[in-house]
N, CA, C and O of each residue as an XYZ file, in Angstrom:
932
protein
N       0.883     -0.851     -0.537
C      -0.380     -0.513     -0.171
C       0.648      0.756      0.222
O       1.310      0.784      1.260
N       0.653      1.889     -0.897
C       1.277      3.689     -0.711
C       0.407      4.371      0.404
O      -0.744      4.124      0.764
N       0.976      4.957      0.676
C       0.597      6.291      1.126
C       1.170      7.712      0.626
O       2.272      8.242      0.770
N      -0.341      8.230     -0.198
C       0.634      9.258     -1.366
C       0.250     10.897      0.251
O      -0.492     10.897      1.233
N       0.625     11.306      0.031
C       0.069     13.017      0.634
C       0.225     13.574     -0.803
O       0.974     13.389     -1.762
N      -0.837     14.341     -0.490
C      -1.421     14.755     -2.179
C      -2.348     16.112     -1.465
O      -2.794     16.201     -0.321
N      -2.425     16.986     -2.489
C      -3.340     18.270     -2.908
C      -3.045     18.421     -4.223
O      -2.106     18.061     -4.933
N      -4.340     19.208     -4.446
C      -5.168     19.281     -6.365
C      -3.691     20.405     -6.782
O      -3.844     21.625     -6.735
N      -2.755     19.976     -7.049
C      -1.712     20.345     -7.616
C      -1.430     19.983     -9.343
O      -1.889     19.064    -10.021
N      -0.472     21.121     -9.727
C      -0.340     19.987    -11.253
C       0.644     19.110    -10.557
O      -0.115     18.147    -10.443
N       1.838     18.672     -9.962
C       2.432     18.045     -9.553
C       2.109     16.895     -9.340
O       2.495     15.867     -9.897
N       0.512     17.219     -7.530
C      -0.044     15.983     -6.980
C      -0.738     14.982     -8.325
O      -0.812     13.753     -8.324
N      -1.041     15.601     -9.050
C      -1.639     15.497    -10.260
C      -1.066     14.050    -11.205
O      -1.550     13.110    -11.836
N       0.127     14.538    -10.861
C       1.403     13.644    -11.451
C       1.227     12.139    -11.135
O       1.270     11.188    -11.917
N       0.921     12.162     -9.187
C       1.455     10.470     -9.313
C      -0.017      9.792     -8.944
O      -0.301      8.600     -9.059
N      -0.864     10.838     -8.480
C      -2.448     10.384     -8.944
C      -2.617      9.596    -10.570
O      -3.342      8.622    -10.773
N      -1.988     10.104    -11.341
C      -1.959      9.601    -13.012
C      -1.713      8.702    -12.995
O      -2.683      7.981    -13.229
N      -0.364      7.910    -12.742
C       0.407      6.969    -12.316
C      -0.474      6.058    -11.605
O      -1.263      5.248    -12.093
N      -0.198      6.335    -10.236
C      -0.910      4.979     -9.822
C      -2.067      4.589    -10.329
O      -2.293      3.389    -10.174
N      -3.028      5.318    -10.988
C      -4.351      5.403    -11.163
C      -4.002      4.195    -12.578
O      -4.515      3.078    -12.651
N      -3.146      4.709    -13.462
C      -2.904      3.715    -15.025
C      -2.366      2.299    -14.360
O      -2.798      1.244    -14.825
N      -1.367      2.284    -13.209
C      -0.231      0.952    -12.966
C      -1.148      0.295    -11.874
O      -0.625     -0.716    -11.403
N      -3.165      0.797    -11.011
C      -3.168      0.146    -11.215
C      -2.640     -0.233     -9.133
O      -3.180     -0.873     -8.231
N      -1.635      0.419     -9.220
C      -1.817      0.172     -6.858
C      -2.318      1.038     -6.188
O      -2.445      2.251     -6.356
N      -2.743      0.029     -5.028
C      -3.641      0.388     -4.377
C      -2.630      1.378     -3.631
O      -1.419      1.174     -3.539
N      -3.532      2.831     -2.948
C      -2.777      3.649     -2.420
C      -3.998      4.394     -1.519
O      -5.141      3.967     -1.684
N      -3.850      5.123     -0.894
C      -3.931      5.798      0.532
C      -4.259      7.161      0.005
O      -3.264      7.174     -0.720
N      -4.772      8.224     -0.220
C      -4.325      9.193     -0.261
C      -4.589     10.146      1.253
O      -5.607     10.118      1.945
N      -3.412     10.913      1.479
C      -3.373     11.213      2.761
C      -3.521     12.681      2.135
O      -2.640     12.953      1.320
N      -4.500     13.694      2.376
C      -4.595     15.647      1.738
C      -3.858     16.385      2.725
O      -3.871     16.352      3.955
N      -3.309     16.959      2.011
C      -2.296     17.942      3.064
C      -3.240     19.327      2.083
O      -3.682     19.113      0.954
N      -3.352     20.333      2.623
C      -4.121     21.294      2.655
C      -2.856     22.311      2.710
O      -2.358     22.679      3.774
N      -2.395     22.724      1.419
C      -1.479     23.517      1.499
C      -2.042     25.196      2.067
O      -1.498     25.875      2.938
N      -2.952     25.456      1.472
C      -3.314     26.876      1.721
C      -4.253     27.210      3.021
O      -5.010     28.105      3.398
N      -3.733     25.917      3.492
C      -3.512     25.918      5.663
C      -2.362     25.907      5.885
O      -1.965     26.769      6.670
N      -1.676     25.253      5.488
C      -0.194     26.000      5.963
C       0.032     24.036      6.318
O       0.972     23.788      7.074
N      -0.712     22.909      5.841
C      -0.358     21.903      6.453
C       1.269     21.089      6.233
O       1.908     20.360      6.991
N       1.507     21.524      5.061
C       3.079     21.354      4.498
C       4.259     21.748      5.459
O       5.402     21.319      5.307
N       3.874     22.611      6.470
C       4.720     22.495      7.330
C       4.720     21.681      8.534
O       5.790     21.857      9.117
N       4.073     20.978      9.065
C       3.342     19.795     10.281
C       4.726     19.215     10.542
O       5.463     19.344      9.565
N       5.182     18.724     11.398
C       6.202     18.482     11.200
C       6.270     17.048     11.535
O       7.315     16.533     11.934
N       4.809     16.183     11.327
C       5.030     14.621     10.571
C       5.171     14.734      9.132
O       5.651     13.711      8.643
N       4.845     15.864      8.105
C       4.553     15.797      6.974
C       6.088     15.909      6.563
O       6.725     15.319      5.690
N       6.453     16.851      7.476
C       8.644     17.195      6.812
C       9.427     16.195      7.040
O      10.572     16.063      6.608
N       8.508     15.066      8.097
C       9.271     14.046      7.717
C       9.664     13.032      6.624
O      10.611     12.252      6.524
N       8.545     13.332      5.796
C       8.540     12.544      4.810
C       8.842     13.360      3.550
O       9.279     12.890      2.499
N       8.520     14.775      3.818
C       9.160     15.867      2.313
C       9.754     16.617      3.194
O       8.954     17.263      3.870
N      11.019     16.803      3.482
C      11.242     17.741      4.065
C      11.774     18.822      3.091
O      12.976     19.086      3.098
N      11.001     19.395      2.334
C      10.778     20.224      1.259
C      10.169     21.527      1.330
O      10.399     22.669      0.932
N       8.798     20.544      2.378
C       7.592     21.168      2.548
C       6.450     21.310      1.385
O       5.567     22.153      1.229
N       6.776     20.285      0.719
C       6.478     20.296     -0.747
C       5.338     18.871     -1.004
O       5.589     17.672     -0.881
N       4.311     19.412     -1.316
C       3.292     17.411     -1.782
C       4.122     17.597     -3.376
O       4.769     18.463     -3.966
N       3.670     16.297     -3.594
C       3.083     15.534     -3.670
C       4.512     14.838     -2.659
O       5.649     15.260     -2.869
N       4.191     13.553     -1.389
C       5.212     13.063     -1.506
C       3.969     11.284     -1.224
O       2.784     10.961     -1.312
N       5.731     10.487     -0.762
C       4.783      9.132     -0.400
C       5.192      8.279      0.315
O       6.420      8.306      0.384
N       4.586      7.273      1.079
C       5.250      6.773      1.881
C       4.875      4.950      1.035
O       3.684      4.940      0.725
N       5.353      4.014      0.773
C       5.689      2.921     -0.286
C       5.967      1.901      1.327
O       7.019      1.942      1.965
N       4.890      1.153      1.664
C       4.924      0.000      3.138
C       4.691     -0.729      2.298
O       3.486     -0.865      2.510
N       5.077     -1.875      0.742
C       6.287     -2.620      0.880
C       6.319     -2.606     -0.644
O       5.568     -2.814     -1.597
N       8.250     -2.067     -0.241
C       8.708     -1.625     -1.322
C       9.174     -2.895     -1.744
O       8.438     -3.851     -1.498
N      10.319     -3.115     -2.371
C       9.959     -3.920     -3.845
C      11.613     -4.789     -2.799
O      11.937     -5.970     -2.918
N      12.053     -4.154     -2.243
C      12.952     -5.197     -1.870
C      12.376     -5.776     -0.499
O      13.208     -6.466      0.091
N      11.125     -5.651      0.155
C      10.348     -6.355      0.856
C      11.273     -6.087      2.550
O      11.431     -6.966      3.397
N      11.760     -4.633      2.649
C      12.648     -4.530      3.780
C      11.342     -3.184      4.431
O      10.174     -3.151      4.043
N      11.814     -2.434      5.219
C      11.395     -1.361      6.042
C      10.441     -0.197      5.240
O      11.183      0.472      4.522
N       9.235      0.180      5.157
C       9.176      1.083      4.386
C      10.069      2.347      3.902
O      10.923      2.838      4.640
N       9.839      2.757      2.796
C      10.259      3.953      1.743
C       9.895      5.166      1.800
O       8.732      5.268      2.191
N      10.474      6.280      1.540
C       9.496      7.590      1.556
C      10.026      8.295      1.062
O      10.938      8.828      1.694
N       9.781      8.725     -0.352
C       9.823      9.716     -1.381
C       9.565     11.352     -1.302
O       8.440     11.790     -1.065
N      10.353     11.948     -1.454
C       9.993     13.235     -2.219
C      10.197     13.436     -3.460
O      10.847     12.699     -4.202
N       9.344     15.018     -3.916
C       9.494     15.353     -5.178
C       8.943     14.114     -6.132
O       8.939     12.923     -6.442
N       8.317     15.950     -6.381
C       7.302     14.432     -7.770
C       8.173     13.631     -9.184
O       7.786     12.491     -9.439
N       8.855     13.981     -9.715
C       9.609     13.784    -10.953
C      10.339     11.779     -9.559
O      10.088     10.574     -9.565
N      10.926     12.421     -9.000
C      11.669     10.906     -8.247
C      10.932      9.682     -7.378
O      11.428      8.648     -6.929
N       9.400     10.243     -7.301
C       8.304      9.439     -6.874
C       8.345      8.708     -8.149
O       8.854      7.588     -8.099
N       7.813      9.217     -9.525
C       7.283      8.604    -10.636
C       9.125      7.908    -11.220
O       9.471      8.300    -12.335
N       9.536      7.522    -10.908
C      11.118      7.044    -11.820
C      10.586      6.110    -10.610
O       9.853      5.173    -10.927
N      10.935      6.318     -9.114
C      10.578      5.326     -8.016
C       9.080      4.198     -8.572
O       8.987      3.006     -8.863
N       8.503      4.885     -8.532
C       6.875      3.941     -8.999
C       7.163      2.699    -10.639
O       6.751      1.594    -10.994
N       7.968      3.619    -11.106
C       8.020      3.116    -12.593
C       8.936      1.798    -12.480
O       8.583      0.818    -13.136
N      10.235      1.709    -11.588
C      10.722      0.781    -11.005
C      10.189     -0.159    -10.498
O      10.137     -1.356    -10.778
N       9.538      0.833     -9.240
C       8.817     -0.336     -8.505
C       8.278     -1.784     -9.372
O       8.727     -2.929     -9.313
N       6.931     -1.120    -10.329
C       6.395     -1.965    -10.924
C       6.462     -1.796    -11.957
O       5.389     -1.610    -12.531
N       7.796     -1.762    -12.827
C       7.722     -2.291    -14.712
C       6.674     -1.611    -15.407
O       6.344     -1.954    -16.542
N       6.139     -0.682    -14.804
C       5.902      0.064    -16.090
C       5.958      1.253    -16.284
O       5.820      2.014    -15.327
N       6.147      1.679    -17.401
C       5.799      2.785    -17.964
C       7.604      3.843    -17.962
O       7.803      5.055    -18.054
N       8.392      2.891    -17.841
C       9.687      3.233    -17.926
C      10.396      2.035    -18.215
O      10.588      1.207    -17.325
N      11.177      1.709    -20.449
C      11.491      0.828    -20.872
C      12.776      0.644    -19.358
O      13.128      1.440    -18.487
N      13.171     -0.861    -19.674
C      14.423     -1.029    -19.052
C      15.419     -0.826    -19.862
O      16.408     -0.291    -19.359
N      15.453     -1.086    -20.938
C      16.782     -0.945    -21.838
C      17.150      0.274    -21.725
O      16.209      1.053    -21.568
N      18.330      0.797    -21.750
C      19.376      1.826    -21.752
C      18.512      2.793    -22.109
O      17.758      3.359    -21.317
N      18.622      3.129    -23.890
C      18.049      3.513    -24.843
C      16.887      4.180    -24.188
O      17.074      5.250    -23.608
N      15.012      3.324    -24.260
C      14.716      4.057    -23.656
C      14.482      4.487    -22.518
O      13.637      5.310    -22.166
N      15.221      3.941    -21.935
C      14.949      4.691    -20.183
C      15.553      6.159    -20.136
O      15.150      7.173    -19.567
N      16.935      5.855    -21.130
C      17.209      7.350    -20.749
C      16.188      9.090    -21.958
O      16.257     10.303    -21.759
N      15.214      8.083    -23.345
C      14.334      9.139    -23.565
C      13.962      9.744    -22.444
O      14.344     10.786    -21.911
N      12.781      8.567    -22.019
C      11.860      8.852    -20.733
C      12.532      9.348    -19.453
O      11.799      9.812    -18.580
N      13.857      9.299    -19.250
C      14.701      9.966    -18.431
C      14.300     11.833    -18.400
O      13.557     12.549    -17.729
N      15.749     12.133    -20.086
C      15.282     12.960    -20.621
C      14.507     14.068    -20.225
O      14.685     15.040    -19.491
N      13.301     13.494    -21.149
C      11.909     14.601    -21.276
C      11.033     14.280    -19.851
O       9.842     14.570    -19.963
N      11.503     13.630    -18.302
C      10.999     14.308    -17.650
C      11.472     14.644    -17.221
O      10.817     15.431    -16.538
N      13.014     14.734    -16.849
C      13.502     16.336    -16.450
C      13.772     17.670    -17.048
O      14.174     18.683    -16.476
N      13.489     17.495    -18.268
C      13.047     19.129    -19.241
C      11.563     19.664    -17.631
O      11.390     20.584    -16.833
N      10.830     18.209    -18.059
C       9.773     18.861    -17.661
C       9.710     19.068    -16.406
O       8.793     19.819    -16.075
N      10.527     18.568    -15.372
C      10.796     19.108    -13.909
C      11.988     20.346    -13.622
O      12.094     20.937    -12.547
N      12.718     20.554    -14.648
C      13.363     21.713    -14.676
C      13.279     22.865    -15.479
O      13.869     23.942    -15.398
N      12.184     22.315    -16.507
C      11.495     23.614    -17.196
C      10.545     23.859    -17.909
O      10.777     24.914    -18.499
N       9.395     23.367    -18.231
C       8.215     23.317    -18.110
C       7.436     23.874    -16.834
O       6.741     24.886    -16.751
N       7.917     22.421    -15.352
C       6.724     23.059    -14.382
C       7.496     24.291    -13.849
O       6.874     25.026    -13.083
N       9.004     24.663    -14.215
C       8.892     26.082    -12.538
C       9.155     27.195    -13.604
O       9.608     28.277    -13.230
N       8.765     26.856    -15.501
C       8.625     28.585    -15.827
C       7.028     28.685    -15.890
O       6.504     29.798    -15.930
N       6.120     27.309    -15.901
C       4.559     27.857    -16.187
C       4.668     27.469    -14.535
O       3.753     28.216    -14.190
N       5.062     26.923    -13.416
C       5.029     27.806    -12.226
C       4.606     29.327    -12.085
O       3.681     29.955    -11.570
N       6.116     29.678    -13.031
C       6.633     31.290    -11.908
C       5.266     32.578    -13.136
O       4.742     33.624    -12.755
N       5.121     31.914    -14.501
C       3.764     32.020    -15.239
C       3.180     32.668    -14.564
O       3.166     33.899    -14.546
N       2.473     31.768    -13.754
C       1.176     31.595    -12.923
C       1.373     32.343    -11.922
O       0.424     32.652    -11.201
N       2.225     32.641    -11.754
C       2.481     33.586     -9.846
C       2.471     35.043    -11.035
O       1.679     35.946    -10.765
N       3.246     35.170    -12.135
C       3.372     36.735    -12.049
C       2.032     37.037    -13.009
O       1.905     38.235    -13.263
N       0.977     36.133    -13.605
C      -0.036     36.048    -13.834
C      -0.657     36.500    -13.227
O      -0.682     37.702    -12.963
N      -1.340     35.664    -12.829
C      -2.996     35.368    -11.986
C      -2.559     35.689    -10.244
O      -3.411     36.252     -9.557
N      -1.136     35.277     -9.571
C      -1.359     34.961     -8.113
C      -0.493     37.082     -7.453
O      -0.984     37.808     -6.588
N       0.485     37.301     -8.108
C       1.032     38.722     -8.135
C      -0.035     39.652     -7.884
O      -0.986     39.895     -8.627
N       0.146     40.000     -7.092
C      -0.602     41.349     -5.958
C      -0.581     43.046     -7.136
O      -1.432     43.859     -7.498
N       0.466     42.911     -7.288
C       1.263     43.773     -8.758
C       1.892     42.691     -9.267
O       2.510     41.644     -9.075
N       1.171     43.895    -10.414
C       1.745     42.938    -11.793
C       2.363     44.102    -12.341
O       2.166     45.317    -12.366
N       3.702     42.742    -13.038
C       5.303     43.772    -13.413
C       4.949     43.058    -14.459
O       4.943     41.827    -14.468
N       4.507     44.068    -15.779
C       5.369     43.244    -17.849
C       5.869     43.170    -17.628
O       6.014     42.062    -18.145
N       7.270     43.381    -16.788
C       8.840     42.533    -17.394
C       8.361     41.195    -16.877
O       8.292     40.400    -17.814
N       8.030     40.697    -15.797
C       8.146     39.574    -15.769
C       6.675     38.347    -16.000
O       6.455     37.151    -15.809
N       5.786     39.843    -16.640
C       4.366     38.390    -17.162
C       4.982     38.420    -18.406
O       4.666     37.421    -19.052
N       5.799     39.227    -19.052
C       5.742     38.828    -20.481
C       7.155     37.709    -20.539
O       7.252     36.818    -21.383
N       8.086     37.955    -19.563
C       8.924     36.766    -19.688
C       8.831     35.368    -19.229
O       9.627     34.455    -19.451
N       7.621     35.344    -18.486
C       7.403     33.956    -18.300
C       6.332     33.559    -19.568
O       6.609     32.684    -20.388
N       4.940     34.418    -19.599
C       4.534     34.131    -21.206
C       5.023     33.526    -22.126
O       4.625     32.452    -22.576
N       6.098     34.276    -22.553
C       7.236     33.748    -23.550
C       7.746     32.646    -23.942
O       7.667     32.022    -25.000
N       8.656     32.353    -22.292
C       9.303     31.168    -22.648
C       8.575     29.991    -22.325
O       9.091     28.960    -22.758
N       6.776     29.767    -21.232
C       6.363     29.119    -21.142
C       5.635     28.831    -22.896
O       4.980     27.796    -23.014
N       5.732     29.455    -23.760
C       5.328     29.409    -25.577
C       6.522     28.582    -26.018
O       6.410     27.643    -26.806
N       7.536     28.924    -25.542
C       9.179     28.533    -26.425
C       8.837     27.089    -25.674
O       9.123     26.131    -26.391
N       8.250     26.716    -24.297
C       8.393     25.228    -24.224
C       7.479     24.402    -24.852
O       7.786     23.216    -24.974
N       6.421     24.792    -25.272
C       4.907     24.570    -25.745
C       5.743     24.261    -27.266
O       5.484     23.201    -27.836
N       6.751     25.229    -27.892
C       7.265     24.870    -29.113
C       7.752     23.815    -29.094
O       7.483     22.867    -29.831
N       8.841     23.886    -27.897
C       9.434     22.086    -28.152
C       8.843     21.484    -27.611
O       9.609     20.940    -26.815
N       7.072     20.849    -27.310
C       7.173     19.746    -27.135
C       6.487     19.848    -28.246
O       6.702     18.861    -28.950
N       5.705     20.647    -28.758
C       5.159     20.344    -30.255
C       5.895     20.152    -31.259
O       5.431     19.661    -32.287
N       6.912     20.431    -31.166
C       8.130     19.660    -32.052
C       8.435     18.448    -32.172
O       8.718     17.818    -33.192
N       8.346     17.957    -30.581
C       8.916     16.680    -30.170
C       7.461     15.971    -30.928
O       7.541     15.063    -31.756
N       6.322     16.498    -30.525
C       5.365     15.212    -30.730
C       5.382     14.909    -32.653
O       5.211     13.766    -33.078
N       5.563     15.860    -33.419
C       4.956     16.254    -34.093
C       5.473     14.480    -34.738
O       4.490     13.931    -35.234
N       6.670     13.652    -34.791
C       6.521     12.600    -35.560
C       6.167     10.850    -34.602
O       6.476      9.676    -34.807
N       5.591     11.397    -33.836
C       6.049     10.008    -32.358
C       3.993     10.415    -31.606
O       3.359     11.404    -31.974
N       3.619      9.698    -30.920
C       2.574      9.685    -30.312
C       2.530     10.343    -29.125
O       1.611     11.102    -28.819
N       3.779     10.019    -28.208
C       3.367     10.182    -27.081
C       5.311     10.338    -26.936
O       6.178      9.781    -27.610
N       5.435     11.281    -25.826
C       6.992     12.012    -25.850
C       8.461     11.554    -25.414
O       9.370     12.330    -25.117
N       8.518     10.461    -25.425
C       9.342      9.134    -25.730
C       8.461      7.947    -26.251
O       8.249      6.993    -25.503
N       7.849      7.995    -27.754
C       7.142      6.815    -27.644
C       6.120      6.169    -27.224
O       4.991      6.592    -27.474
N       6.339      4.920    -26.442
C       5.395      4.646    -25.495
C       4.383      5.528    -24.203
O       5.152      5.821    -23.288
N       3.327      5.878    -23.975
C       3.113      6.196    -22.947
C       3.760      6.441    -22.040
O       4.635      5.595    -22.225
N       4.254      7.298    -20.547
C       5.097      7.257    -20.001
C       5.509      8.034    -18.873
O       4.951      9.127    -18.782
N       6.404      7.725    -17.932
C       6.116      9.296    -16.901
C       6.553     10.170    -17.304
O       6.012     11.233    -16.999
N       7.443     10.195    -17.968
C       7.080     12.315    -18.832
C       5.714     12.415    -19.370
O       5.119     13.460    -19.106
N       4.965     11.329    -20.233
C       3.655     12.543    -20.674
C       3.073     12.959    -19.099
O       2.753     14.116    -18.825
N       2.989     11.789    -18.086
C       2.573     11.670    -16.535
C       2.647     13.293    -16.060
O       1.668     14.034    -15.976
N       3.612     13.547    -15.862
C       4.891     14.884    -15.304
C       4.591     15.874    -16.684
O       4.943     17.039    -16.503
N       4.151     15.660    -17.677
C       4.185     16.784    -18.044
C       2.672     17.149    -19.115
O       2.584     17.869    -20.109
N       1.700     16.373    -18.456
C       0.108     16.985    -18.830
C      -0.192     17.747    -17.659
O      -0.859     18.730    -17.982
N       0.037     17.694    -16.375
C      -1.100     18.334    -16.042
C      -0.362     19.637    -15.491
O      -0.844     20.257    -14.544
N       0.883     20.053    -16.147
C       1.115     21.375    -16.678
C       1.159     21.767    -17.866
O       2.204     22.244    -18.310
N       0.406     21.688    -18.377
C      -0.526     21.797    -19.682
C      -2.120     22.436    -19.669
O      -2.680     23.306    -20.336
N      -2.482     21.670    -18.717
C      -3.540     22.098    -18.702
C      -4.186     22.834    -18.196
O      -5.408     22.722    -18.295
N      -3.769     23.579    -17.664
C      -3.851     25.173    -16.862
C      -3.295     26.243    -18.035
O      -2.593     27.201    -17.712
N      -3.740     25.944    -19.642
C      -2.961     26.196    -20.736
C      -3.899     28.062    -20.646
O      -3.435     29.189    -20.821
N      -4.798     27.760    -20.427
C      -5.493     29.424    -21.044
C      -5.128     30.182    -19.929
O      -5.683     31.255    -20.167
N      -4.600     30.292    -18.959
C      -4.542     30.380    -17.463
C      -2.753     30.832    -17.923
O      -2.106     31.522    -17.135
N      -2.368     30.534    -18.736
C      -0.905     30.631    -18.936
C      -0.852     31.324    -20.165
O       0.342     31.479    -20.423
N      -1.453     31.744    -20.922
C      -2.037     32.506    -21.861
C      -1.154     31.777    -23.625
O      -0.464     32.166    -24.567
N      -1.876     30.451    -23.053
C      -1.665     29.853    -24.478
C      -2.379     29.554    -25.472
O      -3.546     29.882    -25.260
N      -2.214     29.046    -26.545
C      -3.779     28.851    -27.456
C      -3.039     27.678    -28.403
O      -2.314     27.626    -29.396
N      -3.986     26.361    -27.026
C      -2.753     24.903    -28.421
C      -3.369     25.027    -29.492
O      -2.871     24.099    -30.130
N      -4.388     25.690    -30.429
C      -4.987     25.664    -32.036
C      -4.004     26.164    -32.643
O      -3.896     26.101    -33.867
N      -2.476     27.177    -31.270
C      -0.885     26.962    -31.962
C       0.054     25.894    -32.240
O       1.024     25.994    -32.992
N      -0.245     25.008    -31.678
C       0.815     23.805    -31.888
C      -0.267     22.714    -31.780
O      -0.756     22.415    -30.691
N      -0.599     22.173    -32.847
C      -1.542     21.281    -32.895
C      -0.987     19.606    -32.586
O      -1.687     18.736    -32.068
N       0.546     19.424    -33.087
C       0.582     18.184    -31.921
C       0.556     18.013    -30.769
O       0.449     16.888    -30.280
N       0.662     19.268    -29.969
C       0.515     18.922    -28.781
C      -0.454     18.731    -28.682
O      -0.788     17.672    -28.149
N      -1.333     19.563    -29.097
C      -2.652     19.447    -28.932
C      -3.475     18.688    -29.489
O      -4.655     18.975    -29.290
N      -3.162     17.403    -30.416
C      -3.162     16.633    -30.098
C      -3.251     15.255    -28.884
O      -4.034     14.401    -28.468
N      -1.779     15.786    -28.692
C      -0.631     14.577    -27.276
C      -1.775     15.157    -26.615
O      -2.446     14.251    -26.122
N      -2.271     16.296    -26.404
C      -2.734     16.747    -24.852
C      -4.695     16.215    -24.605
O      -5.348     16.052    -23.575
N      -4.913     16.143    -25.456
C      -6.527     15.604    -25.853
C      -6.690     13.433    -25.820
O      -7.593     12.620    -25.620
N      -4.683     13.375    -26.268
C      -5.206     12.038    -26.319
C      -4.807     11.492    -24.804
O      -5.339     10.510    -24.286
N      -3.607     12.436    -24.087
C      -4.262     11.906    -22.769
C      -5.488     12.174    -21.805
O      -6.040     11.486    -20.946
N      -5.652     13.214    -22.202
C      -6.555     13.350    -21.087
C      -8.501     12.322    -21.275
O      -9.604     12.401    -20.734
N      -7.967     11.649    -22.157
C      -9.045     10.384    -22.583
C      -8.995      9.037    -22.009
O      -9.789      8.099    -22.082
N      -7.676      9.191    -21.323
C      -7.417      8.246    -20.554
C      -8.497      7.692    -19.662
O      -9.096      8.502    -18.955
N      -8.722      6.814    -19.620
C      -9.171      6.588    -18.043
C      -9.245      6.794    -16.902
O     -10.013      7.231    -16.045
N      -7.522      6.074    -17.151
C      -6.927      6.851    -15.223
C      -6.641      8.173    -15.481
O      -6.291      8.697    -14.423
N      -6.626      8.996    -16.440
C      -6.058     10.284    -16.626
C      -7.757     10.802    -15.879
O      -7.986     11.613    -14.982
N      -8.280     10.328    -16.330
C     -10.348     10.712    -15.495
C     -10.424     10.798    -14.379
O     -10.991     11.675    -13.728
N      -9.677      9.603    -13.906
C     -10.213      9.419    -12.591
C      -8.946      9.945    -11.494
O      -8.913     10.367    -10.339
N      -8.331      9.767    -12.159
C      -6.907     10.661    -11.258
C      -8.039     12.175    -10.812
O      -8.620     12.469     -9.768
N      -7.975     12.714    -11.894
C      -8.388     14.354    -12.154
C      -9.874     14.861    -11.367
O     -10.141     16.018    -11.043
N     -11.226     12.958    -11.059
C     -11.697     13.292    -10.341
C     -11.887     13.250     -9.009
O     -12.901     13.507     -8.361
N     -10.146     12.683     -8.442
C     -10.279     12.801     -6.890
C     -10.851     14.635     -6.451
O     -11.525     14.910     -5.459
N     -10.409     15.530     -7.371
C     -10.299     16.861     -6.915
C     -11.381     17.351     -6.739
O     -11.131     18.169     -5.853
N     -12.764     17.462     -7.027
C     -14.496     17.859     -5.992
C     -14.651     16.910     -4.629
O     -15.429     17.001     -3.679
N     -13.299     15.709     -5.010
C     -13.638     14.382     -3.503
C     -12.830     15.707     -2.551
O     -13.342     16.457     -1.721
N     -11.316     15.641     -3.066
C     -10.627     16.107     -1.862
C     -10.490     18.387     -1.472
O     -10.288     19.120     -0.504
N     -10.801     18.551     -3.164
C     -10.938     19.736     -3.087
C     -11.532     20.283     -3.384
O     -11.321     20.848     -4.457
N     -12.945     20.571     -2.521
C     -14.472     21.069     -3.584
C     -13.962     22.335     -3.265
O     -14.598     21.970     -2.276
N     -13.404     23.605     -3.044
C     -13.092     24.723     -3.628
C     -11.822     25.034     -4.044
O     -11.214     26.014     -3.614
N     -11.044     23.674     -5.472
C      -9.833     24.526     -5.652
C     -10.558     25.063     -6.656
O     -11.651     24.765     -7.138
N      -9.466     26.221     -6.980
C      -9.028     27.105     -8.130
C      -8.440     28.600     -7.169
O      -9.054     29.583     -6.755
N      -7.534     28.345     -7.115
C      -7.306     29.691     -6.736
C      -6.949     30.142     -5.049
O      -7.481     29.509     -4.137
N      -6.043     31.243     -4.779
C      -5.735     31.863     -3.533
C      -6.807     32.748     -3.464
O      -6.861     33.677     -4.271
N      -7.728     32.586     -2.558
C      -8.977     33.191     -2.216
C      -8.975     34.507     -1.442
O      -9.504     35.571     -1.761
N      -7.971     34.076      0.098
C      -7.454     34.930      0.739
C      -6.481     35.533      1.518
O      -5.365     35.100      1.228
N      -6.476     36.138      2.155
C      -4.515     37.139      2.395
C      -3.542     36.340      3.011
O      -2.379     36.338      2.610
N      -4.122     35.317      4.431
C      -3.678     34.378      4.836
C      -2.803     33.129      4.195
O      -1.649     32.700      4.197
N      -4.361     32.769      3.539
C      -3.741     31.576      2.278
C      -2.144     32.173      1.128
O      -1.171     31.460      0.880
N      -2.349     33.580      0.653
C      -1.242     34.051     -0.144
C       0.036     34.316      0.923
O       1.134     34.329      0.367
N       0.041     34.551      2.531
C       1.064     34.497      3.229
C       1.729     33.178      3.633
O       2.925     33.231      3.919
N       1.264     32.314      3.675
C       0.864     30.559      3.410
C       1.873     30.529      2.627
O       3.028     30.285      2.976
N       1.411     30.831      1.273
C       2.023     30.100     -0.245
C       3.080     31.103     -0.391
O       4.061     30.599     -0.937
N       3.241     32.362     -0.095
C       4.450     32.914     -1.074
C       5.244     33.958      0.107
O       5.933     34.900     -0.283
N       5.046     33.649      1.634
C       5.413     34.269      2.649
C       7.062     33.552      3.065
O       7.473     34.129      4.073
N       7.801     32.772      2.702
C       7.710     31.343      3.290
C       9.739     31.582      3.109
O      10.539     31.875      2.220
N       9.759     31.234      4.550
C      11.372     31.297      4.727
C      11.844     30.123      5.405
O      11.259     29.192      5.960
N      13.359     30.477      5.170
C      14.368     29.160      6.007
C      13.152     29.174      7.635
O      12.826     27.987      7.645
N      12.820     29.467      8.183
C      11.752     29.033      9.700
C      11.027     29.078      9.497
O      10.281     29.766     10.194
N      10.261     28.062      7.785
C       9.120     27.443      8.093
C       9.679     25.798      8.187
O       8.859     24.931      7.885
N      10.699     25.486      8.494
C      11.101     23.916      7.920
C      12.738     23.689      9.707
O      13.607     22.854      9.959
N      12.171     25.200     10.483
C      12.753     24.829     11.890
C      12.089     23.947     12.638
O      12.518     23.632     13.748
């Protein structure tokens, strides 16, 4: 059984998509980041970066003591290796998947996240910052669109690279992007969206977080955007 520390964010969706695809039994432990639950000592033992998602595997492959994993990319690799699914075992296939997984972790996720911050959440609208991250998001969409021009999924077969990237494309309108400008990406996006496991993963949102959809109070803003080293002491 997997304990999944989860909230309804793009990084959270990556892992529920995998678990639903692979049919791995799991239990969700909600971590309401708007209330500051990510700073609780028990959660920090699992996720020292005070970010969701994180997991504890009570039945690891080696049969030993439970294993805890934080960082969504590391979690996807761990689960792929545990189950033997959605990442090839051969060196070439694995390299294809991992480089596109790291592309998401180091590029698409952070840049789209800054896009969200400056375009949607920042109280002071800074044109330079907004333009910077809208354009960089657009560039990354272009990279992915080109990659998908001659293959169904990012690394050929459906993989953890697709699961990592899809949730960061879902808010494309908020990112000021038009999927019609990226026909190969749009075809891929609709294919991933139509997968039953994706639909089951996203069906969790209204159950776990019925009020999903942004920051509503000044207290939430302070919790999410006012963090210093003090929160992990």
